[in-house]
N, C-alpha and C positions, 0 to 999 in steps of 0.2 A: 250307597253313602258312606263314608269315612268317618268314625267316630274321632273326637278330639284326642284320644289317645294314640289311635293310628298314625294319627298327623306327628306326633310327637317324637316316634322314631323314626322318620320319613329321614333319609340324608340330607345334606344341607344343600347339594350342588346337585343340580340336574343331571353334570356328565358322572360317569361313572369313574372311579379311582383311579380305575387300570389304566383308562383313557388320561385321565389329568397325568398321570406318571410321566406316561408317553412323552406327552407334551413339553412335562419339564426338561425333557433330555434333549429338548430342542433348541436350537437359538431363538430370540425373540428378536420379533422384526421390530423395526426401527420404531413404530409406533406405541410400542410398551410402555415408555416412561410415560407418554401422555394418557395414554389408558390408565395406569397405574396411579397417575397423582389426580385424573380427573373427576373421582368420587362418583357417585355423591356422597356427601359426609355428613356426620351429626355431631354434635357436642352433647357431650354425657355428662352425668356427675360421677366421680370415681369414688370407691369406698374411702379410700384414703382423705377424701373433703375437697381435692383439686379436680380438674375438668379435664377430660380426655375427648380426643377428635377420632373417631370411629369411622371407617365405612358403615355406611347405612346399610343396617341391618344387622349389624354385629353390636353386642353390649358386652359391657366388663361381667354381668352375671353368666355369660356364657362362657368366661377361662378367655376371650377375647382382649388382647392387648391395644392400646389404642395406639396411633400413629403417630401420635405426640400427645402429651401431658402437658397442663398449666395451674400455676395457682388460681389465676382469675378466670372467669368465662370471657369476658371481654376478648383476653388473648386469645382462648381456644375459636374465637367466633373469629376473631382476624386469621388466624392459621386455616382454618376451616375454608373460608372466602379465597385467599390466595392458592391454597395449596392445588387446584387446578391448572393456575400459570406457571407453575415448578416444572410439570411435566413436557410444556411447548417449549417447541424450538424458538430462540426470541425473536421477535416481532420486529425488532430494530437492529441495525446492526450501524457499528460508528468505523468513520474513515480514521486512521490511523497518522493519517498525516494533514494537516490542517493546510484548507485552501485559503483563498480570499475571505470569504464569509467564516471563516475556522472549521470544526470537524464537521463533515456530514454527516447526518444522521440518515440510513436506508432503510426502507421498508422488506418486507420477505420479498416483495416484488421487483427490488431495487432501486423505486423511484426515492426520490430526495425526498426525506421529512422536513427538513430542518437543519440545522446548523448551531452548534454551541463552540462559544466563545472559549471553551477551555475542553480539555480531555477528561471529559466525566461519565466516566463507566455507572458511577450509582445513579446517576443522572436516567442514563439511557435503562437500566433496570428497574428503577420506578416506573418510567414508562410503560416497560413490559406488565408489569403488575398491573398499572391501571388502564391499558387497554386489555387485558384479560378482564378485570374486573366489569367492566362495562359491556363487555362480550356475553357476559355470564351473569343473567338476570338474580340468580339463587344466591350467587358469590357477591353480588351487588347486595341484594337483602342484608346478608349476614353481615357485610361490613355496617353498614347502616344501623342494623341491631347492635352491632358491637359500640357503636357510636353514643348510645342511650339517648333519653327523653331530651335534654335542653340540647345537646347539640342537634338532633331532628327539629327540634321545635325554628331553631335558627334557622336551618337549612332550608324548610320550607316557606320561611320568610324570605331567605334570599332569592330561593326559586322563583316565590309570585314574583317579587321586586323584578327580575329579571324576564319574566314571560310578558310582563306589562309593556303594550303597544304603546309606541308615540302617539299622541293625541295627532290629529290631522287638523 
């Protein structure tokens, strides 16, 4: 059995540094951006008083720099919630030419998901973020945590109303 002292001198990565250095020389696969952004993420207080978003297991006390830092914890929680979606390929594409119903929005499989009256890349991008949030329970939990108690109480009330079945 190892003592706590023995564990403290163990490497921080299961892979040998020589192996990792050799990997750094190779081209990254197309999935690298998603793997880098996927997390999991932690929101931790920084010594300066702001909040950092760290890959889980990293800490400011270990000298690790956060991927982002914010003055308010709520903003850091939002960053941790949306980061996993930033590495993903867009879930929706928009037609460059308007048809009879407007600008078509296509799913990643090529199916028409809907139409926008105006060419609105911001709406398309916001839909991508929302899709990513509802596909990732941890990210959705961070979003709800960032909302705070007042918003959660109202959200709960609205959800209960929408779940009520009409009387027969």
